N, C-alpha and C positions, 0 to 999 in steps of 0.2 A: 929585722922586721920582715913579714911574709905579706906580699904583694896580688892582687888580684886585678886582672884587666879587663875591660869590656871587650865584646865580641870585634867590633869595628876595630879598635885598635890592635889584636891580637892577628885580626885579616891583614889589616896593614903592614905588621912587620913580616909578617909571614910573607907578602910579597916581595919586600925589600930583602929579604934573606934568600928567597928565590931566584931572584935576578942575578943575583952575583955567584949562584951553585951550578953544577950541570944538571938537567933533569933529572928529577926523581929523588935528588941526595937528600931535600930536606923530610921529606916522606920516609925514607928508609931509615934516618937518626928517629925518629919518633916509632916508627915499625921495630927498630931494634930494641928501644927501651920497654915498648909494650909485651915483644915477644918475652925478655927476658922474665918480666912481671908475671906472664902467664906460666910460666915454666916453671918459676918459684912456687906458685901458687898450687901448681899439679903437684910438685915435691911434698905438700905438704898433704893434699887432699887423697891423694892415688898413690903417693911414695914416688914414685919415678912421673918421668914425662914418656918413655916408652911402653905403647900399648895403652896410655891411657884415651878416654872417650870425649874429643873435644867438639863443640856444636860454637859455630860462627852465624848470630843472626846479622844478616848482611843487609843494610839497605842501599840505595845509589848513592853515589858521589865520593868523595875521600876516604870520610868514617868507614865507610865499606869496606875500601879497600886497605885504609892501616888493618882492619880485621883480617882479610883475605891474605895482606902482606904475611903480618904474625901467624896465621893458621897454617901458610905453607913454611915456616920455620919451624914449627911446632911438627908440622906430618916430617917434615926431613930427620927430627929426632927418635921417628917411630909412633906418636901420637897418632890416633885415628882420628881424621880430621873431615868432621862434614859439614859444608857452608849452607845454611837455608838463604834463600834468595828472596826476599821478598820484594824487589822489582827487579826479574831477572832481565829483563830487557834494556837496563839502566845502571845493571853492576860493574862496578870500575874494571875495566876491561885488563889492563895488564895484571893486576892483583887475581883476578879470576884464573889468568893462565897460570901464575905461580904458584898458586895450590892445586891446578891438575896437574903442572909438571911433578909437585912435589909428592904427588901421591893422593891427594886429598879429592873428597866426590862434592857435588853438590844437588842439592833437593829442594825445589820450588816450595817455599814459605806462604802461600794464598789462602790460608785455611786447612793445609791439610792436615789430617790428623797424624800421618805418618810425623812429621815436621815437631809437633807437639811431643810425640811418642820419643823422638831422638833427643830432647831437650830434656824429658824426664828422667831420660838414661845417661844423661852425660855426666862424667865428672867435672866438668868446665863449661862454661856458657862465655863465651864472648858478646857483647853488647855493643855491634856497630848500626845500628838501627840508622840513626840521627844524627848528626853531627852537633856542633855549637850552635849552627845557625838556626836548627829548628824551633818553631812557636807551636806552644799549642802541648795537647797532652798527646799521645802516642796515635798514630792514624788504625782504625779498625780490626783490618786485617793483623795487625802485630800484637793488640794485646792477648789471643790466647797464648802466645809463646811466652812475654813477658810474665804471664801468669804461673805457666807452665814451669818457668823460672824460678818463679818464686818459691812454688811448691816444692820444687825437687831437693835434691841432696846434693848439687852442684852447686860449688862456687860461681860468682859471678862476675866479671871483670868488665867494667865500662870505658870505652872507649875515647878519651877526652871530656865526659860528659855522659851521667846515666842519659837514656835516651828517652824523652818527653818529659823532660826538666828544663826551664830557662836562664841559659848560661848567665845574662845579664841581671835579671833579679832576684833568682832563688824561688821565683814562682812555681808550682806544679798544678797546671790547670787541664786536669783527666789524669789518664791512666800514666803509668813510666814503670820504664824499669826499676828494680831494687837491684842494686850493687852491694858485693862485699867488698870489691877494690875498685876505683876508677883510675884509670892512668891517663894524664893528663898531660898534654905538651904544651911547652914552651913558658908557660905563665898557668896559675890560677886563676880562673873563673870566677865571678862573683857567686854565682849557685854554688859552688862547692865548699865554701864557707858560711852561706848562709841558709837558716830553714826557710820552708821547711824541705827544700831541695836540697841541703846538704844530710838530713837523714838519708836519701837514695842515694849519695855517693860513697859510702860505707867509707873505709878508709882510701885516703887520697896520697897517689904519687905524683909527684911532680918529675917529668923525664925533661932535662935541658936540651934543648935543641937549637940552642945559640940565637936566638930571636933578638931584634935591637929595640928593647921596650925601655922607652923614658920614665924615669920614675915620675914626672908628673904627670905624667898619666895614667898613673893607677886610680881605679874605681874604689877599692876597698884596703885597707892596711888590717893587719892582722900582728897585736905587738907579741914578742918573745921578751924572755929570761933579760936577754941582755939590755934590751931596748926599754922594760920598767926599771930596770937595775939605775941605769942613766936617771932616770925620772924621777927617784926615790929623792927625798929631803931629808939629809944626810948634818945634823947640828956640828958648827965647826968649836973653837975651842972659847969663842967670845961669844954663843951664843947665850941667849937667856930665853924665859917663857915666851917672850914678846917677839923677839926677833925668828924665833922657832915659828910663830902664829897663834893668834886665839881661834879658835871655833866657837861661833854662840850657836847653842841648840833652842831651836823655841817649837817644841813637841809635847803631845801627851794631852790628857784630858782624864778626868774622874773614870772615864768610862773605857782608856787606854793608857794606863799609865805606863804600863810595858812596853809600850813603843818609843817613849823618852827614854826609859835605861836602854833599851837596845839602841837606841839614835847615838846616845853619851857612848856605849859601849864600842861600837864603830869607831867612833872620833877621838877616843883616848886612845887607839892603836892608829891613828892615821898620819904618826909626824908633826901634828901640831906640837907647839910648847904647854897648852892649857885648854878648858872646855869650859865655856861658860852656861848655864841651864838656866831658861825662863819659861814658866810656864805652872800648872797645878799638879805637877807631879815631882815636887822637889823633894818632900822626904823618901818619897821612892829612889829619887836618883841619887842622894847621899847617901842612905844608907848601903847602897849597892857599890857606888862610888865615891867613897869620901874627899880624893881629890877634885873632883867636879867644884868648880865657884857657880852656887847656886845664886842667881840673884831675885830677888823682890820686883816686882810690878813688869812692866811690859819691856820688849825689846831696844824700846829709846834708853831705857834705864838702866838698860845692861853691862854698862861702860866698854871699854875697848875691845871691837872685836874685828878680827879682819878676813872675816867670812861666817855667813850664815845657813844653817840649816835650817829650814822649816816645813810643817807639814804632819810629820808622821804621826800618827794616833790626834790629829788636833781638833778632832771634832767639827763643831761649827764656828771654831773663833780666828773669824774675817779679819779682826783686827788687828790682831799679833800677825798675819800673813801680808796685812797691807804696809805694817812698818818695818818689817825685814822686809819687802818691796822698796822702801822709799831710802833704805841705806843703801849709801854710796860707797858698796863692799861687794866681791863675789856672794852670790846667792844660792843655795840649792833647793828646788822644789821640788816635795815629795807628795805623795799617797793624799791627803784632804789637802793639804795647801794645792794642789792642782786643780783641784774644783772651786777651790774659795780665792788663786787669785785672778785680779783683773785683766784681761786680755791686753786693754792699753797701757793697762801700768809695765807689766811684763815687758812688752815691747819699749817703752819708755826710756826702760834703765840704760845706762851707760856703762856700768859694770857687767863683769861677765854677769851671766845667768844661766843654770845647767837646771835642766829640767828632767826627772827621773820616772816614768811610768809605765806601768806595767801594760800590756794589750788592752785589757777595758778600761785603763783610765786614759790611756792615745784614743781609743774608740769614741770615747766621749766628750774628747777634745776636736776630733776630728769631727764629728757628728756622722760616723757609719759604725758598721757591725762589728765587732772584735772578730770575728773569724776572718774579716778584709783586712786588717791590720795581721792578725796570724799570717795569710798567705802573702803579704805583701811587706813586709817587716822594712827593708830598706825605703822602697818609697813613702812609708808611712812617716819612719823617722825622718826622713828629708822634708817632708810636707810639714812634719810639727816644726821644725828647725828654722824652715822659712818663714811660715806664720806668725809665729812668735818672736823671732831675733833673738833665739837661745839654742843654746848646745842642749839636744835631746839626748839622753841615754834612755833607749827601750828597753826596758828588761823581757827576759822571754828565754825559751831553751836556745835562741842565739841572740845574746846582747851586744846589740849594735848603738856606737855612738856617733851622732852626726854633728860636725859644729855648723856654729851659728851663721856663718860666712863662706859655708858650699866645702867644695873639697872631698878628699878622700872619706869614707864613711871607717870607721875602727868599728871592726869587730871581733868579738872575745873570744878565744880560743879555749879558756878555764871553765869549770868550772862541771856541777855534776845534777842529775836529776833529784838528790835529795835537799837541793837549795829549794826546793818548792814546798817551802815551810814559811809558817807564820812569822812574821819580824825579820827574816831573813832581811827583807828590801831596809828594814828600816836601818840595821847594821849597815849595809852597804851606802844610805845613805851620809851616815855618820861619818863614814871612812872616804868618802870622798868630798864630803865636807871640810873635813882635818886638811886635805891634801889640797884644798882651794887655799886654806886658810895658810898653807905653808907655803905657798906662791905658785902653785903649779896653775897651767890655763884650765880652761873647765873642759875641754879637750882631754887632754891628759889627765888632769885629774879624775874624770869620769871612765876613760880607760884602763887609766891604773888600778882607781878601785875596782872595777870589774873585774880584773887581772887577777888581783891578787883576793878578792871576794870568792873568786870562782876556786882558785888554790887552794884557800882555807877551807872551802866546802869540800873537796876533796879529801885534804887531810882528815878533815873533823870526821867524814861519813865512812871511808872505806869501807864503802857496799853496805851500812846499815845505816838504817833511821838516826838523824842528829835534830837538836833543836837548835832555835839562830844563836843560844848565847855559845855553845857548843863552837858555831862558826866565827863568831867575833872572838872567843878565846883562841883559835887557830890560825887568827890573823900576824901574829909576830911568828909563828912556824914558818909562813907563806914568806913573809917578807926576808927572813934568813934564805929561804932557800933561792928567791930570786938574787940575793946580793951574793950567794955566793955560786951560783950560776950553774 
């Protein structure tokens, strides 16, 4: 399990560790990892460290100090290192002295054209402008340097976090540095795992500096293969379809029969023993998946069901949504179901509820603009979960799952932009609903389904366009890949 911690938690752990170590020892642990990463990058982009051109963008405080100390190590290996000082009077003194002793030089970075030219000609730019405590976008004098780095052919390495992004929320409120690699210290920060900030971080390398971080204090969790493998339902020798779980799917309409077919496709591959379908697209479903148990009438007459999926392509069938919400089994609400569901009925439920909106649907439920949800994914998912007393899976470039009772938010690390295709969300809903029927909690079902769905998308696409049916067909491969580890 990959975990991310708030700035406050990281700062507290740093103070505890520094109290028992010689002065400067913790910083040098971080610097050693940063310098090693920079040397590796230089090996790729310049062929070697010796003779390469390195520019450090240095703000005030310890973040700038990390960059200066790492620059000193690179200078001792023969790199030409120049530190652009954005706050010359407040630069980290010991780090500055170390760089100068190693042969590095400094220039003022307060809007001077020469500083921009240095960045443009560099092989490597090290972003040490602002640390994890920074708020808001870059200050005006740093923007030309960040723009020059983005335009240049240089590799950009961010120190702990790209300057200008919010470490705790993943929000980007203004100009920010775009890194190819972020070297972060002690723990992942939420902003490194959640868009839009994640997009600015590039690849992320964690340097372990020995921080005493309590597991229960994590803000975010990201499942890995081993975590998902432990959650996947596996039938035993005595299992039958009912012991494995039966998932009901109330989806589709005359206008959108395909949504029902795709939701059933996901459900059949999600570990439950059987899928019951109710709705007007029964003929289309049975033609594609003859193993589906198609029922006449509404959800109340469907027979034994251990979880429901309601809403994909449902049109205006509010009656089916209301019947499903009244069931005393876990329920997943998606697509049209989110619009049709009565908020009080959702809050009144005693069984688990999993809501799976995309940003536009979440914005409508919250009464805000879509761009506000996309810019503050963590806050939006948490707010929806609190309002509805439900677990919320917010789909998007970073899919996040917020539990109904709070706790760490799950962030999905798999996926591909090719999943942005019609019907992909219907497949995800069926898959997650099947996992609910198999006995997983709403949080585990949502995060496990997102992981498998993202992995299936990668396998199906492999760099080329795919349809939702291709993603559904690749779920068994993703399942096997996870189990084989």
